[in-house]
Each structure stands twice: as C-alpha cells, then as structure tokens.
N, C-alpha and C positions, 0 to 999 in steps of 0.2 A: 321624716316626712313633715313638711311645713303645710299647715292648713290656714285658710283665710276666708272671711266673708267679704264679698265685694258688693258694696251698695251702689246702685246705679240710678241715675236720673236720665230719662229719655225725652225725646220730643213728644209732644202731645199725640196720643193715639198709637204710640209705637211700642209700648211695654210688652205686649204679648209676642210680637215679632222679634223683639230684641231677646227676650227670654228663650224663645225657641231656637234662635240662631246660636246663642251662647251655650245652650245645653248640648250642642253638638261638638263643642271644642274639647279636645283631649285635656284632661286635668280638671275639668269642671265636673263636680259630683252632683250638683243640683243647681237649677236656675228657676226661680219662681217670680211671677209678676205679683206685686203686692200693692196695697194702698198706703198712703202716708207721704212723708217727705221724699221717699225714694220710690221708684217704680218697679225695680227688679232687685232681688237679693240673690246672690250667687254664692255657693260654697265651692271652693277650689282647693286643690292640693298639688304640691310639687316636691321634688327631692331637696330643694334648698331655697333660701330666700331669693337668691339671684334668679333661679328658674321661675319662681313665683312672680317676680317682677317682670320677667320676659313674657310670661303668660298674660299678665294684665296689660302691659304696654303694647306688645306685638299682636296679640290675638283678640283679647276682649275689647280693648278700646278701638279696634279696627272695625267693629260691627257698626253698621249704619244705624242711625237713630239715637245713639248715645250722646248725651250732652255733658255728663260729668260722672266720675267714679270716685269712690272712697274705699280703699282697701284696709281691712281690719284683720291683721294676723291673729290667729288663735294662740293664746299662751296657756301654759299649764302651771299654775302657781301652787 
C-alpha cells in the first residue's frame, strides 16, 4: 500500500467545499481544510505509485476550485 499527503491550494473561499468533495473520493482517507500556505491537506492511499498518480491526476485535480496540488508520498525509513 502506497500512502501520500496531497497539499492543495484552492481559489479564495473554496477550501471547505474542495475538502468535502475530495473526502468522497475512493482512496482518500482524510481531507481537512487548514490555514497556511495550503488550504486543504489530504491523506490518500493506493495499491501502487501508478494508482496513486491516477487518483491524484484523474480524480483529485478534477475537483472544481483547485488551483495547485503537491503530492508527498509517505516513506518508511
């Protein structure tokens, strides 16, 4: 299982709506609106890095109101 945090910037005033929409996507384990340089932080998981990439590009980035994403895969050192 591959896990990642996805840091999201949204259009002004859209953080709560974006977090709510993303929380409904299969593979997303949490989606929280936050303060700071990013507006939403998502934790997601998939069976492989390729599936994780497809989740981010095809599903998460398709949500209206998102302006930028940064995906941070979790590593176990």
